[in-house]
GUMARDREN-684295 format. One record per residue (C-alpha): z, y, x; residue number from 1. Coordinates in Angstrom, 1 decimal. Example, Ala and Ser with C-alpha at 12.3 -4.5 7.8 and 13.67 -1.06 7.14 Angstrom:
GUMARDREN-684295
R       c3       c2       c1     n
R      7.8     -4.5     12.3     1
R      7.1     -1.1     13.7     2
//
This chain:
GUMARDREN-684295
R       c3       c2       c1     n
R     78.8     50.6    -91.2     1
R     79.1     53.9    -92.9     2
R     82.2     52.7    -94.8     3
R     83.9     51.8    -91.5     4
R     83.0     55.1    -89.9     5
R     84.4     57.2    -92.8     6
R     87.4     55.0    -92.9     7
R     88.2     55.9    -89.3     8
R     88.0     59.6    -90.2     9
R     90.3     59.0    -93.2    10
R     92.9     57.3    -91.1    11
R     92.8     60.1    -88.6    12
R     93.2     62.7    -91.4    13
R     96.2     60.8    -92.7    14
R     97.8     60.7    -89.2    15
R     97.4     64.5    -89.1    16
R     99.1     64.8    -92.5    17
R    102.0     62.8    -91.1    18
R    102.4     65.5    -88.4    19
R    101.5     63.1    -85.6    20
R     99.1     65.6    -84.0    21
R     99.2     66.4    -80.3    22
R     96.9     67.3    -77.5    23
R     95.4     63.8    -77.4    24
R     94.3     63.8    -81.1    25
R     90.6     64.2    -80.1    26
R     90.8     61.2    -77.8    27
R     92.4     59.1    -80.6    28
R     89.7     60.1    -83.0    29
R     86.9     59.2    -80.5    30
R     88.4     55.8    -80.0    31
R     88.6     55.2    -83.7    32
R     85.0     56.3    -84.2    33
R     83.9     53.9    -81.5    34
R     85.9     51.1    -83.0    35
R     84.1     51.7    -86.3    36
R     80.7     51.9    -84.7    37
R     81.3     48.6    -82.9    38
R     82.0     47.1    -86.3    39
R     78.8     48.5    -87.7    40
R     76.8     46.8    -84.9    41
R     78.4     43.5    -85.7    42
R     77.2     44.0    -89.3    43
R     73.7     44.5    -88.0    44
R     73.4     48.3    -88.1    45
R     72.7     49.1    -84.4    46
R     70.1     51.8    -85.1    47
R     72.6     53.8    -87.2    48
R     75.2     53.3    -84.4    49
R     72.8     54.8    -81.9    50
R     72.2     57.8    -84.2    51
R     76.0     58.4    -84.4    52
R     76.3     58.2    -80.6    53
R     73.5     60.2    -79.2    54
R     72.0     61.9    -82.3    55
R     68.8     60.0    -81.8    56
R     67.4     58.0    -84.8    57
R     65.8     55.0    -83.1    58
R     65.2     51.5    -84.5    59
R     63.3     50.2    -81.5    60
R     66.3     49.5    -79.2    61
R     67.3     45.9    -78.9    62
R     70.6     45.0    -80.5    63
R     72.1     43.7    -77.2    64
R     71.2     47.0    -75.4    65
R     72.9     49.1    -78.1    66
R     75.9     46.7    -78.2    67
R     76.4     47.0    -74.4    68
R     76.0     50.7    -74.5    69
R     78.6     51.1    -77.2    70
R     81.0     48.8    -75.4    71
R     80.8     50.9    -72.2    72
R     81.9     53.9    -74.2    73
R     84.5     51.9    -76.2    74
R     86.2     50.5    -73.1    75
R     86.2     53.8    -71.3    76
R     87.9     55.3    -74.4    77
R     90.4     52.4    -74.4    78
R     91.1     53.0    -70.7    79
R     91.9     56.7    -71.5    80
R     94.1     55.9    -74.4    81
R     96.0     53.3    -72.4    82
R     96.6     56.0    -69.7    83
R     97.9     58.4    -72.3    84
R    100.1     55.8    -73.9    85
R    101.6     54.8    -70.5    86
R    102.3     58.4    -69.6    87
R    104.0     59.0    -73.0    88
R    106.2     55.9    -72.5    89
R    107.2     57.0    -69.0    90
R    107.9     60.5    -70.2    91
R    110.2     59.2    -72.9    92
R    112.1     57.1    -70.3    93
R    112.4     60.0    -67.9    94
R    113.2     62.7    -70.5    95
R    109.9     64.4    -69.7    96
R    110.8     64.9    -66.0    97
R    108.2     64.5    -63.3    98
R    108.1     65.5    -59.7    99
R    105.6     67.1    -57.2   100
R    106.1     67.0    -53.4   101
R    104.7     69.8    -51.3   102
R    105.1     71.9    -48.2   103
R    107.7     74.6    -47.5   104
R    104.9     77.2    -47.5   105
R    104.4     76.5    -51.2   106
R    107.9     77.5    -51.9   107
R    107.0     81.1    -50.9   108
R    104.3     81.1    -53.6   109
R    106.6     79.6    -56.2   110
R    109.1     82.4    -55.5   111
R    106.4     85.1    -55.5   112
R    107.2     86.4    -52.0   113
R    103.8     88.0    -51.8   114
R    105.1     90.9    -53.8   115
R    108.4     92.5    -55.2   116
R    109.0     91.6    -58.8   117
R    111.5     93.4    -61.0   118
R    112.8     90.3    -63.0   119
R    112.4     86.5    -63.0   120
R    108.9     85.3    -63.8   121
R    107.9     82.2    -65.6   122
R    106.8     79.3    -63.4   123
R    103.1     78.3    -63.6   124
R    102.0     74.9    -62.4   125
R     98.7     75.1    -60.5   126
R     95.9     72.6    -61.0   127
R     93.6     72.5    -58.0   128
R     89.9     71.6    -57.7   129
R     89.7     67.8    -57.4   130
R     87.7     68.1    -54.2   131
R     90.8     69.3    -52.3   132
R     92.6     66.0    -52.9   133
R     93.7     63.9    -49.9   134
R     91.9     60.7    -50.8   135
R     88.3     60.9    -49.6   136
R     87.4     58.3    -52.2   137
R     88.9     60.3    -55.1   138
R     87.0     59.6    -58.3   139
R     84.7     57.1    -56.6   140
R     86.9     54.0    -56.7   141
R     86.4     53.6    -60.4   142
R     82.6     54.2    -60.1   143
R     82.2     51.7    -57.3   144
R     84.2     49.1    -59.2   145
R     82.3     49.4    -62.5   146
R     78.8     49.7    -60.9   147
R     79.6     46.9    -58.5   148
R     76.4     45.2    -57.3   149
R     74.4     48.1    -58.8   150
R     76.2     50.8    -56.8   151
R     73.2     51.4    -54.5   152
R     70.9     51.9    -57.5   153
R     73.5     54.3    -58.9   154
R     73.6     56.6    -55.9   155
R     69.9     56.5    -55.5   156
R     69.2     57.6    -59.1   157
R     69.6     61.4    -59.4   158
R     70.7     61.1    -63.0   159
R     73.7     59.1    -61.9   160
R     74.4     60.5    -58.5   161
R     74.8     64.0    -59.9   162
R     77.9     62.8    -61.7   163
R     80.3     64.4    -59.3   164
R     78.2     67.5    -58.5   165
R     78.5     69.2    -61.8   166
R     82.3     68.6    -62.2   167
R     84.7     71.4    -63.2   168
R     87.8     69.2    -62.9   169
R     91.2     70.6    -61.8   170
R     94.2     68.3    -61.2   171
R     97.9     68.5    -60.7   172
R     99.4     65.3    -59.2   173
R    102.9     64.3    -60.1   174
R    105.1     61.3    -59.7   175
R    108.0     59.7    -61.7   176
R    109.8     58.9    -58.4   177
R    113.1     60.8    -58.1   178
R    113.2     62.7    -54.8   179
R    117.0     62.9    -54.6   180
R    117.9     59.2    -54.9   181
R    114.8     56.9    -54.8   182
R    114.0     55.5    -51.4   183
R    110.5     54.8    -52.7   184
R    109.9     58.5    -52.1   185
R    110.2     58.3    -48.3   186
R    106.4     58.0    -47.9   187
R    106.0     60.8    -50.4   188
R    108.4     63.0    -48.4   189
R    106.5     62.0    -45.3   190
R    103.0     62.7    -46.5   191
R    103.2     65.4    -49.1   192
R    106.5     66.8    -48.1   193
R    105.2     67.4    -44.5   194
R    107.5     64.9    -42.7   195
R    110.5     65.8    -44.9   196
R    110.3     69.5    -44.0   197
R    109.0     70.5    -47.4   198
R    110.2     70.5    -51.0   199
R    109.8     68.6    -54.3   200
R    109.8     70.3    -57.6   201
R    111.1     68.8    -60.8   202
R    109.3     69.8    -64.0   203
R    109.8     69.1    -67.6   204
R    106.6     68.3    -69.5   205
R    106.3     68.6    -73.3   206
R    103.3     68.2    -75.5   207
R    101.8     71.3    -77.1   208
R    101.4     71.7    -80.9   209
R     98.4     69.9    -82.5   210
R     95.3     71.0    -80.7   211
R     93.2     72.2    -82.4   212
R     95.5     73.1    -85.4   213
R     95.8     70.3    -87.9   214
R     94.5     72.3    -90.8   215
R     91.2     73.2    -89.0   216
R     90.7     69.5    -88.0   217
R     91.2     68.4    -91.6   218
R     88.6     71.0    -92.8   219
R     86.1     69.8    -90.2   220
R     86.5     66.1    -91.1   221
R     86.1     66.8    -94.8   222
R     82.5     68.0    -94.0   223
R     80.3     64.9    -94.6   224
R     77.8     66.2    -92.1   225
R     80.2     65.1    -89.3   226
R     79.2     61.5    -90.1   227
R     75.8     62.1    -88.6   228
R     76.8     64.2    -85.6   229
R     76.8     62.5    -82.2   230
R     80.2     61.8    -80.7   231
R     81.2     64.5    -78.2   232
R     83.1     63.0    -75.2   233
R     82.4     65.4    -72.4   234
R     85.6     67.5    -72.3   235
R     88.8     66.1    -70.8   236
R     91.7     66.9    -73.1   237
R     94.4     68.7    -71.0   238
R     97.3     66.2    -71.0   239
R     99.6     64.1    -68.9   240
R     97.8     60.8    -67.8   241
R     99.0     57.8    -65.9   242
R     97.0     56.8    -62.8   243
R     96.2     53.0    -62.7   244
R     95.8     51.0    -59.5   245
R     93.3     48.2    -59.0   246
R     95.4     45.1    -58.4   247
R     99.0     46.1    -59.4   248
R     98.0     47.3    -62.8   249
R     95.6     44.4    -63.6   250
R     97.8     43.1    -66.4   251
R     97.4     46.4    -68.2   252
R     94.0     47.7    -67.3   253
R     92.2     44.8    -65.5   254
R     90.3     43.4    -68.6   255
R     89.3     46.9    -69.7   256
R     87.8     47.7    -66.3   257
R     86.0     44.3    -66.2   258
R     84.5     44.9    -69.6   259
R     83.1     48.3    -68.6   260
R     81.6     46.7    -65.4   261
R     80.2     43.7    -67.3   262
R     78.5     45.9    -70.0   263
R     77.0     48.2    -67.4   264
R     75.6     45.2    -65.6   265
R     74.0     44.1    -68.9   266
R     72.3     47.5    -69.1   267
R     71.1     47.3    -65.5   268
R     69.9     43.7    -66.1   269
R     67.9     44.8    -69.1   270
R     66.4     47.6    -66.9   271
R     67.4     50.2    -69.4   272
R     67.7     52.9    -66.8   273
R     64.3     52.2    -65.2   274
R     62.0     52.5    -68.2   275
R     59.6     55.3    -68.7   276
R     58.5     54.6    -72.3   277
R     61.8     55.7    -73.8   278
R     62.6     58.4    -71.3   279
R     64.3     60.8    -73.8   280
R     66.4     58.0    -75.2   281
R     67.4     56.7    -71.8   282
R     68.4     60.1    -70.6   283
R     70.7     60.6    -73.6   284
R     72.2     57.2    -73.0   285
R     72.9     57.9    -69.3   286
R     74.4     61.3    -70.1   287
R     76.7     59.8    -72.8   288
R     77.9     57.1    -70.3   289
R     78.5     59.7    -67.6   290
R     80.6     61.7    -70.1   291
R     82.7     58.7    -70.8   292
R     83.1     57.7    -67.1   293
R     84.0     61.2    -66.1   294
R     87.0     61.2    -68.4   295
R     88.6     58.3    -66.6   296
R     87.3     58.2    -63.1   297
R     90.2     60.2    -61.7   298
R     92.7     57.9    -63.2   299
R     92.0     54.8    -61.1   300
R     92.9     54.4    -57.4   301
R     93.2     51.8    -54.7   302
R     96.3     49.6    -54.8   303
R     97.7     50.8    -51.5   304
R     98.4     54.1    -53.3   305
R    100.6     52.4    -55.9   306
R    103.8     53.5    -54.2   307
R    103.0     57.0    -55.5   308
R    103.5     56.0    -59.1   309
R    101.3     58.9    -59.9   310
R    100.7     60.8    -63.1   311
R     98.2     63.6    -63.5   312
R     97.6     66.7    -65.6   313
R     93.8     67.1    -65.7   314
R     91.9     70.1    -67.1   315
R     88.2     71.0    -67.2   316
R     87.5     74.7    -66.5   317
R     84.3     76.4    -65.4   318
R     84.6     77.4    -61.7   319
R     83.7     81.0    -62.5   320
R     86.9     81.2    -64.5   321
R     89.1     79.7    -61.8   322
R     91.6     81.7    -59.7   323
R     92.2     82.1    -56.0   324
R     94.6     84.0    -53.8   325
R     93.8     86.5    -51.1   326
R     92.8     84.8    -47.8   327
R     92.9     81.3    -49.5   328
R     89.6     79.9    -50.7   329
R     91.1     77.1    -52.7   330
R     90.4     77.4    -56.5   331
R     93.0     76.7    -59.0   332
R     93.8     77.1    -62.7   333
R     97.0     77.2    -64.8   334
R     97.9     75.8    -68.2   335
R     97.4     77.7    -71.4   336
R     99.3     77.8    -74.7   337
R     97.5     74.7    -76.1   338
R     98.0     72.7    -72.9   339
R    101.1     70.7    -72.0   340
R    104.1     72.9    -71.5   341
R    105.5     72.6    -68.0   342
R    109.0     74.1    -67.2   343
R    110.4     74.2    -63.7   344
R    113.9     72.6    -63.7   345
R    114.8     71.9    -60.0   346
R    113.6     72.5    -56.5   347
R    114.7     69.8    -54.0   348
R    114.5     70.4    -50.3   349
R    113.8     67.7    -47.7   350
R    116.1     66.4    -44.9   351
R    114.3     68.5    -42.3   352
R    113.9     71.6    -44.3   353
R    114.8     74.7    -42.2   354
R    117.5     77.1    -43.3   355
R    118.0     76.0    -46.9   356
R    120.8     78.6    -47.3   357
R    118.3     81.4    -47.3   358
R    116.5     80.3    -50.4   359
R    119.1     79.9    -53.1   360
R    119.6     83.6    -53.8   361
R    115.8     84.4    -54.0   362
R    115.2     81.4    -56.3   363
R    118.0     82.6    -58.6   364
R    116.6     86.2    -58.6   365
R    112.9     85.4    -59.0   366
R    112.9     82.2    -61.0   367
R    116.1     82.5    -63.0   368
R    119.5     81.0    -63.0   369
R    118.4     77.8    -64.8   370
R    116.4     76.6    -61.8   371
R    118.6     74.4    -59.6   372
R    118.3     74.4    -55.8   373
R    119.3     70.9    -54.6   374
R    119.2     68.7    -51.4   375
R    117.8     65.2    -51.3   376
R    120.4     62.5    -50.7   377
R    117.9     60.3    -48.8   378
R    118.8     60.1    -45.1   379
R    115.8     60.2    -42.7   380
R    116.5     59.9    -39.0   381
//
């Protein structure tokens, strides 16, 4: 088991040395650690696996409990890495260009009409608190799917039901659907573009440099003590992720979701979450599963939203560090130097947008000459 674990760290270090580092490095490392730990369980070393995962040296857990617990974390990590991979592939196809549909009122904020500025300012994409999103089931579709028959037990148990209450998740929703030419965007223009009276922005997204810097990662991994540290999964790595849909994406993600559900059922069937004799251990297991679930629960939606072809940038920030505007209670955050780089390329106005001729001069003045002001070619009524 120890050999597999250190081997995964060695593979990761070599990948860094080949300059393959990016913002998802940490997620890649977590996945490889979990893969190694699963191997150690198959070799009969489940107590060491539990120590690696929750920092709790316990040889009294049944092997099947440890195996199911590890598999929940493993398949959540696999889900996340599939999302990252799909986003990377789509970005390559679209030259890093993604779109966001919004109201005409947002254009005033993008152009900084709330104040007079002396020179063009850099565009900052805003990520808003996930509770403002239009889907009332946001984040819960995944949870209802994986808890399945045990969902009532999930919401009744305070350790589980608090999963959404202590979130500090901010989201920017994007799509790969081109607002100028694709007729698939008519529902997007209707809903998010306020019945074609709004705009769509085109942004170019590129990955940041290795985060954290490659040299620091290598130094951390050379420290043998890291082999005995519990895996830290709680933070979402700011990155571009693909949203999967139950049904239409079953060929890509269906087996992964089913494996998460089946292993959670095994833990419920074994009454792992009800026991009082191992309360400290149980609490740590619950917390670790919650951490894994929270990294992917905003990347799974109902199939009837599949027309959106959605991608998301997700970031965790404490609410006391979030921003807001005067007379607008909505909290938002922006991206930092080590987050994905987002550059505004185009602003496209809808068929029913009022007085588009007024905006081109102010866009050029406040956002720079490189930002294009274009009209959609899609005819609507």
